[in-house]
C-alpha positions in Angstrom: 96.7 23.9 124.3 98.8 24.9 121.5 95.7 24.4 119.1 93.6 26.0 121.4 96.2 29.3 121.3 96.0 29.3 117.4 92.2 28.9 117.3 91.4 31.6 120.0 93.8 33.8 118.0 91.4 32.6 114.6 88.4 33.6 116.6 89.5 37.0 116.8 91.3 36.7 120.6 92.3 40.0 122.2 94.7 38.9 124.9 95.7 36.4 127.2 92.5 37.1 129.3 90.4 36.6 126.3 92.6 33.4 125.7 91.8 32.0 129.1 87.9 33.3 129.9 85.8 33.5 126.6 88.0 31.4 123.7 88.8 28.2 125.6 88.1 26.5 128.8 91.0 26.5 130.4 90.0 30.0 132.7 87.2 27.6 134.2 89.1 25.4 136.4 89.0 26.2 140.4 92.1 28.1 140.2 90.8 30.3 136.6 93.4 29.2 135.1 96.4 30.9 137.3 98.4 27.6 137.0 98.2 28.0 133.0 99.4 31.6 132.1 102.6 31.0 132.0 102.2 27.9 129.7 99.4 29.6 127.5 101.8 32.9 127.3 104.2 31.1 126.0 102.9 29.3 123.4 101.2 32.5 122.4 104.7 34.1 122.5 106.2 31.7 120.1 103.1 31.1 118.0 101.9 34.6 117.7 104.9 36.5 117.7 104.2 38.5 121.1 107.4 40.2 122.8 108.3 39.3 126.3 107.0 42.9 127.2 103.6 41.7 125.5 103.6 38.3 127.8 104.2 40.4 131.0 101.2 43.5 129.9 99.1 40.2 129.1 99.9 38.2 132.0 99.3 41.4 134.7 95.7 41.7 132.7 94.9 38.6 133.7 96.0 38.5 137.3 94.0 42.0 137.7 90.6 39.7 135.8 90.8 37.3 138.3 91.4 39.6 141.0 88.1 41.1 139.8 86.1 38.2 139.3 87.1 36.5 142.5 84.2 36.9 145.0 84.8 38.7 148.4 83.2 35.2 150.1 85.5 33.4 148.4 88.6 35.2 149.2 90.7 33.3 152.0 89.9 34.3 155.3 92.2 36.3 157.6 93.5 34.6 160.8 91.4 34.7 163.8 93.0 35.0 166.8 91.0 34.0 170.5 89.3 36.3 171.6 89.3 38.8 169.6 86.0 40.0 167.3 85.2 38.6 164.1 
């Protein structure tokens, strides 16, 4: 994974979301890369010199992008109670 982060940086990646969703296939899994955010951010912090503040900003940006990308139809269904209209 570290090699992918470094290669993404050489390709001009602009941030964590760019690394996860456009420069690698990490964000293409069923969890949209959410399970790898902390690990990829840690590699970026160590190898690319990101500050703790940048890691937080980048992680929040990924969460926002995942929320935008996720279709409403894939959102968890709200609990349905018997006798209530759906």
